[in-house]
N, C-alpha and C positions, 0 to 999 in steps of 0.2 A: 044346455051345456054352458057351463060357466067357464069363463076364461081365467085361466090360471097360468102362471108362469111355469109351474111344474105339473105335468100331467099325472104323476104318481099320487099327488095329493088331491086330485079331483075325486070326490066321493062317488061319482057314477061309475068309476072303474074299479072301485074297491072289491066288488064281488069277484070279478075275473082275476084280479091281482091275488086275492086270497086263494082262489082255486089253484092258480098256477104256482103259488107259493107252496101249498101242500103237496102238489105233484112234484115239484122240484126237490123239496126237502125229503119227500118219500123216496124218490129215485136216488138222491144223494145218500140217504140213510141206508138203503138197500145195498148200494155199491160199496159204501164204507163198511157195513156190517158183513158183507159176503167176501169182499176182496182185501181191502186195505187194513181193517182192524185185525183180522186173523194173522196177516203177515206181521203187523206190528206186535201183536201178542206173542207170536212165535219168536220174534227177535228178542223181545223183553225176556221171555222164558228161557231162551238159549243163553242170553247174557247172564241171567240169574244162575243157570246151571254152570256156566263157565266160571262165574265168580265163586260159586259154592265149591266147585272142583279145585279152583286155585287156592281157596282158603284151606280146604282139606289137604291139598298138596303142601301148602306152606306149613301146616301143623305137622304133617309127616316129616317134612324136611327139618323142622325144628326139633322133633323127637330124634331123628337120625343124627342131627348135628350135636345134640346133647349126648347121645351114645358115643359118637366119635370123639367128642371132647373128653368124655370120661375115660375112654380108651387111651387117648393121647396123654392125659394126666397120669394114668396108671403106667403107661410106657415110660414117661419121663421119670416117675418115681422109681420104677424098676431099673432104669438106666442109671439113676443117681445111686441106688443101692449097689449095683454092679460096679460102678466106678469107685465107690467108697471101699468095697471089698477088694477090688484090684489095687487100689492105693495102699490099703492095709497090708495086703500080701507083698506088694513091692517094698513097703517099708520094712516088713519082717525080713525079707531076703536081704535088703540093704544092711540091716543091723547084723544079721548073721555074717554076711561078707565082711562087714566092718570089724566084727569080733575076731573072725579068722585072720584078717589082715593085721589087726592089733596084736593077736597072739604071735603071729609070725614075726612081726616087728620086735616084740619083746624078746623072743627067742634069739633072733639075730643080734639084738643089742646085748643080750646076756653073753652070747658067744664073743662078740667084739670086746665087751668090758672085761671078760675073763682073759682074753688074749692080751688086751692092753695092760691089765694088772700083772700078767706074767712078764711082759716086756719091761714094765716099770720096775718090777722087783729085780729082774736081771740087770737092768741099767743101774739100779740102786746098789746092788752087790758089786757091779763093775766099778761104780764111782767110789764105793767104800774101799774096795781093794786098791784103787788108784790113790785114794786119799791117804792110806797108810804109806804107800810108796812115796807119794809127794811129801808127806810129813817127814818121813825118814830122810829124804834127800835134802830138804830144807834145813831140818835140825842138824844133819850131818855137816852141811856147809857152814851153818852158823857156828857150831861147836868147833869146827876145824879152823875157822877164822879167829875165833876167840882164844882157844886153848892151843891149838896146833894140830897137826895131822896125826901124829903118832899116839896121841893120848886117847883115841876113841876105840871103843870095842863095838863092832857092828852088831853083834848079837844082843848086847846089852841095850843099845838104842832101839833096835827092832822090838825087843821084849817090852820096853817101857811105852813105846808108841802103841803097840797092840793092846796093852793093859789100859792105857788112857782112853783109847778110842772105843773100847767096849763099855766103859762107864759112861 
């Protein structure tokens, strides 16, 4: 027996150490192969299945979201077309109402203008009639002061004023 500080390195114990090494590793291999490794393999396989399902679900969700996005864009386009149509119809109605109101306004203005022209013509005739009367009175007063009162013939003055005012 040789003295050594570490008995594992003593060559006389090598055979028993190798024997127990094979038995320990054999038992460890059997325990690992029968119990631990199948559980680990099942966990890895289930994780791969979960990941594959999640990737498949993600692809399906992506396809669904693309379909929904397409429908959303179509609905926006349809809403835009409907709003444009509605605006066009409203604009047409507004123009029709505007034309009707404009026609009514023009008719009312024509009536008012005709009435105003009649009143203006009546006032003009009234003023012209008053003009002849005023001209007669003024000329009568002037001639009366210049020539005297008895020398005037009223019909002659009225005739001359009417003839002059018509020209």
